[in-house]
FIRO-373884 format. One record per residue (C-alpha): x, y, z negated; residue number from 0; residue in one letter. Coordinates in steps of 0.05 Angstrom, whole numbers, always signed. Example, Ala and Ser with C-alpha at 12.3 -4.5 7.8 and 13.67 -1.06 7.14 Angstrom:
px +246; py -90; pz -156; k 0; r A $
px +273; py -21; pz -143; k 1; r S $
//
This chain:
px +415; py -118; pz +249; k 0; r M $
px +351; py -90; pz +245; k 1; r K $
px +336; py -117; pz +177; k 2; r R $
px +406; py -93; pz +152; k 3; r N $
px +387; py -23; pz +181; k 4; r R $
px +323; py -18; pz +137; k 5; r R $
px +357; py -45; pz +77; k 6; r F $
px +412; py +7; pz +81; k 7; r L $
px +362; py +65; pz +96; k 8; r A $
px +313; py +45; pz +39; k 9; r A $
px +372; py +46; pz -7; k 10; r A $
px +394; py +116; pz +15; k 11; r V $
px +324; py +143; pz +26; k 12; r A $
px +310; py +133; pz -53; k 13; r G $
px +366; py +185; pz -71; k 14; r L $
px +328; py +251; pz -82; k 15; r V $
px +365; py +316; pz -106; k 16; r L $
px +383; py +381; pz -111; k 17; r A $
px +363; py +435; pz -61; k 18; r T $
px +295; py +469; pz -56; k 19; r A $
px +265; py +515; pz -9; k 20; r G $
px +210; py +569; pz -20; k 21; r C $
px +160; py +513; pz -9; k 22; r S $
px +185; py +474; pz -69; k 23; r G $
px +200; py +419; pz -27; k 24; r H $
px +262; py +380; pz -50; k 25; r N $
px +311; py +354; pz +0; k 26; r V $
px +353; py +294; pz -12; k 27; r P $
px +430; py +302; pz -8; k 28; r D $
px +445; py +245; pz +31; k 29; r V $
px +412; py +226; pz +99; k 30; r L $
px +390; py +157; pz +111; k 31; r P $
px +429; py +120; pz +166; k 32; r S $
px +407; py +66; pz +216; k 33; r T $
px +478; py +37; pz +207; k 34; r G $
px +470; py -2; pz +275; k 35; r D $
px +467; py +45; pz +332; k 36; r G $
px +391; py +49; pz +339; k 37; r E $
px +362; py +118; pz +342; k 38; r K $
px +304; py +122; pz +298; k 39; r V $
px +263; py +175; pz +260; k 40; r L $
px +212; py +166; pz +203; k 41; r Y $
px +149; py +209; pz +211; k 42; r L $
px +111; py +229; pz +152; k 43; r T $
px +49; py +266; pz +145; k 44; r F $
px +21; py +296; pz +79; k 45; r D $
px -45; py +324; pz +50; k 46; r D $
px -99; py +283; pz +97; k 47; r G $
px -136; py +258; pz +127; k 48; r P $
px -158; py +325; pz +158; k 49; r G $
px -192; py +349; pz +219; k 50; r D $
px -129; py +337; pz +265; k 51; r E $
px -114; py +267; pz +238; k 52; r T $
px -154; py +229; pz +298; k 53; r I $
px -112; py +271; pz +347; k 54; r E $
px -45; py +256; pz +311; k 55; r I $
px -62; py +176; pz +311; k 56; r L $
px -80; py +182; pz +386; k 57; r D $
px -14; py +217; pz +401; k 58; r L $
px +24; py +164; pz +358; k 59; r L $
px -11; py +106; pz +391; k 60; r R $
px +9; py +135; pz +461; k 61; r E $
px +82; py +131; pz +441; k 62; r Y $
px +83; py +67; pz +404; k 63; r D $
px +102; py +110; pz +343; k 64; r A $
px +88; py +86; pz +271; k 65; r K $
px +88; py +134; pz +211; k 66; r A $
px +72; py +143; pz +140; k 67; r V $
px +9; py +181; pz +119; k 68; r F $
px +12; py +206; pz +46; k 69; r F $
px -62; py +218; pz +33; k 70; r A $
px -95; py +255; pz -19; k 71; r L $
px -149; py +212; pz -55; k 72; r G $
px -201; py +269; pz -52; k 73; r Q $
px -195; py +275; pz +23; k 74; r E $
px -191; py +202; pz +36; k 75; r L $
px -252; py +190; pz -3; k 76; r A $
px -292; py +232; pz +46; k 77; r Q $
px -257; py +196; pz +109; k 78; r Q $
px -245; py +122; pz +89; k 79; r T $
px -260; py +103; pz +161; k 80; r D $
px -194; py +143; pz +179; k 81; r L $
px -157; py +109; pz +121; k 82; r G $
px -175; py +41; pz +149; k 83; r R $
px -154; py +58; pz +222; k 84; r R $
px -88; py +82; pz +196; k 85; r I $
px -77; py +18; pz +161; k 86; r V $
px -100; py -23; pz +222; k 87; r A $
px -60; py +13; pz +272; k 88; r E $
px +4; py -9; pz +233; k 89; r G $
px +18; py +55; pz +202; k 90; r H $
px +31; py +62; pz +122; k 91; r V $
px -26; py +94; pz +79; k 92; r L $
px +10; py +116; pz +15; k 93; r A $
px -2; py +159; pz -46; k 94; r N $
px +1; py +235; pz -50; k 95; r H $
px -39; py +235; pz -113; k 96; r T $
px -118; py +251; pz -121; k 97; r W $
px -122; py +326; pz -115; k 98; r N $
px -44; py +349; pz -105; k 99; r H $
px -33; py +374; pz -173; k 100; r K $
px +44; py +380; pz -193; k 101; r D $
px +62; py +317; pz -232; k 102; r L $
px +119; py +352; pz -268; k 103; r T $
px +62; py +400; pz -303; k 104; r G $
px +24; py +340; pz -325; k 105; r L $
px +26; py +296; pz -387; k 106; r D $
px +25; py +222; pz -383; k 107; r T $
px -50; py +216; pz -383; k 108; r A $
px -53; py +270; pz -328; k 109; r G $
px -5; py +234; pz -282; k 110; r R $
px -43; py +166; pz -295; k 111; r K $
px -105; py +199; pz -278; k 112; r Q $
px -79; py +236; pz -212; k 113; r E $
px -41; py +169; pz -187; k 114; r L $
px -84; py +111; pz -208; k 115; r E $
px -149; py +136; pz -180; k 116; r Q $
px -114; py +150; pz -116; k 117; r A $
px -81; py +81; pz -119; k 118; r A $
px -147; py +44; pz -130; k 119; r E $
px -175; py +76; pz -69; k 120; r L $
px -115; py +57; pz -25; k 121; r L $
px -121; py -15; pz -47; k 122; r D $
px -196; py -14; pz -26; k 123; r Q $
px -171; py +5; pz +42; k 124; r L $
px -121; py -47; pz +52; k 125; r G $
px -61; py -10; pz +35; k 126; r S $
px -5; py -48; pz -9; k 127; r D $
px +47; py +11; pz -7; k 128; r S $
px +81; py +29; pz -66; k 129; r T $
px +109; py +95; pz -41; k 130; r C $
px +88; py +157; pz -75; k 131; r I $
px +106; py +232; pz -48; k 132; r R $
px +98; py +277; pz -106; k 133; r P $
px +60; py +341; pz -88; k 134; r P $
px +107; py +404; pz -70; k 135; r Y $
px +163; py +350; pz -74; k 136; r G $
px +167; py +368; pz -146; k 137; r A $
px +194; py +314; pz -188; k 138; r T $
px +241; py +303; pz -254; k 139; r N $
px +270; py +250; pz -295; k 140; r D $
px +204; py +240; pz -331; k 141; r E $
px +162; py +237; pz -268; k 142; r V $
px +214; py +186; pz -237; k 143; r K $
px +213; py +143; pz -301; k 144; r D $
px +139; py +142; pz -302; k 145; r Y $
px +136; py +124; pz -228; k 146; r L $
px +186; py +68; pz -238; k 147; r S $
px +152; py +38; pz -300; k 148; r A $
px +88; py +35; pz -261; k 149; r D $
px +121; py -3; pz -202; k 150; r G $
px +122; py +59; pz -154; k 151; r M $
px +180; py +97; pz -119; k 152; r Q $
px +186; py +163; pz -93; k 153; r E $
px +192; py +174; pz -19; k 154; r A $
px +211; py +250; pz +0; k 155; r L $
px +243; py +279; pz +60; k 156; r W $
px +305; py +300; pz +97; k 157; r T $
px +275; py +345; pz +152; k 158; r V $
px +218; py +397; pz +138; k 159; r D $
px +184; py +412; pz +201; k 160; r S $
px +154; py +478; pz +165; k 161; r K $
px +89; py +460; pz +198; k 162; r D $
px +57; py +478; pz +129; k 163; r W $
px +76; py +550; pz +145; k 164; r T $
px +39; py +549; pz +213; k 165; r A $
px +103; py +585; pz +246; k 166; r P $
px +85; py +570; pz +315; k 167; r G $
px +88; py +511; pz +357; k 168; r V $
px +156; py +525; pz +384; k 169; r D $
px +186; py +529; pz +317; k 170; r T $
px +156; py +463; pz +292; k 171; r I $
px +184; py +430; pz +357; k 172; r V $
px +252; py +460; pz +347; k 173; r S $
px +251; py +427; pz +274; k 174; r E $
px +235; py +363; pz +302; k 175; r L $
px +284; py +363; pz +360; k 176; r L $
px +342; py +377; pz +308; k 177; r R $
px +324; py +316; pz +272; k 178; r A $
px +377; py +262; pz +277; k 179; r E $
px +373; py +187; pz +268; k 180; r S $
px +352; py +166; pz +204; k 181; r G $
px +316; py +224; pz +182; k 182; r D $
px +252; py +226; pz +143; k 183; r V $
px +211; py +282; pz +177; k 184; r V $
px +159; py +320; pz +135; k 185; r L $
px +90; py +338; pz +169; k 186; r M $
px +21; py +350; pz +148; k 187; r H $
px -44; py +320; pz +175; k 188; r D $
px -88; py +359; pz +120; k 189; r G $
px -86; py +417; pz +78; k 190; r G $
px -106; py +468; pz +128; k 191; r G $
px -111; py +476; pz +208; k 192; r D $
px -61; py +434; pz +237; k 193; r R $
px -71; py +444; pz +313; k 194; r T $
px +4; py +473; pz +311; k 195; r Q $
px +23; py +405; pz +287; k 196; r T $
px -17; py +365; pz +343; k 197; r V $
px +12; py +406; pz +398; k 198; r E $
px +81; py +408; pz +371; k 199; r A $
px +81; py +328; pz +372; k 200; r L $
px +49; py +330; pz +440; k 201; r R $
px +108; py +367; pz +462; k 202; r E $
px +165; py +336; pz +422; k 203; r A $
px +149; py +262; pz +419; k 204; r L $
px +161; py +251; pz +495; k 205; r P $
px +229; py +290; pz +491; k 206; r K $
px +253; py +250; pz +434; k 207; r L $
px +229; py +186; pz +466; k 208; r A $
px +267; py +201; pz +529; k 209; r D $
px +330; py +212; pz +484; k 210; r Q $
px +322; py +140; pz +459; k 211; r G $
px +285; py +148; pz +397; k 212; r Y $
px +233; py +102; pz +365; k 213; r T $
px +189; py +119; pz +308; k 214; r F $
px +178; py +72; pz +248; k 215; r D $
px +153; py +74; pz +176; k 216; r T $
px +198; py +95; pz +121; k 217; r V $
px +235; py +34; pz +98; k 218; r P $
px +209; py +5; pz +29; k 219; r G $
px +142; py +37; pz +39; k 220; r C $
//
């Protein structure tokens, strides 16, 4: 049943559509479903590694939680030991481009440079993930075709924790607690001060665990 759940969630998580908030982050129209009664959330972290990545990893380990870290190449290059730790602890280390450029505004050569330079570093650190999260969630048919031709797949989200706005710990906790089984949750471990993210996780993870949730890597990544 777990294998079937992963297959279904992977198929649905590949659909990306239509709505966009002020952040420019696209939200899939259809939520992934576990399909077998299990309660699972898919936690994801963008823009790192950053100053709070170690604390986030420690918290995830405490709750036996796995996540996907969509790393920026320019940040990862400065903290390769953290990249190796992410992989060694059973998380997924995935591509968020080299320096967070909007892929929809680049030509083919520009996309190649942004993605392949980061991919080479990920490979050196032991990651074999083919998932890419486009910066800002910005995508179009041209970007999708490019990624597909290069053997990569987009991985967006269904719940935005809003932590990138630094709205306060209570707001982030509220967003996390409203997530439903099968949701892909957007958070950040880099790109600024993420102490609110750490404190929100410290509060939300035990509550979600008490509700019976487990935390796994995004299917297909």
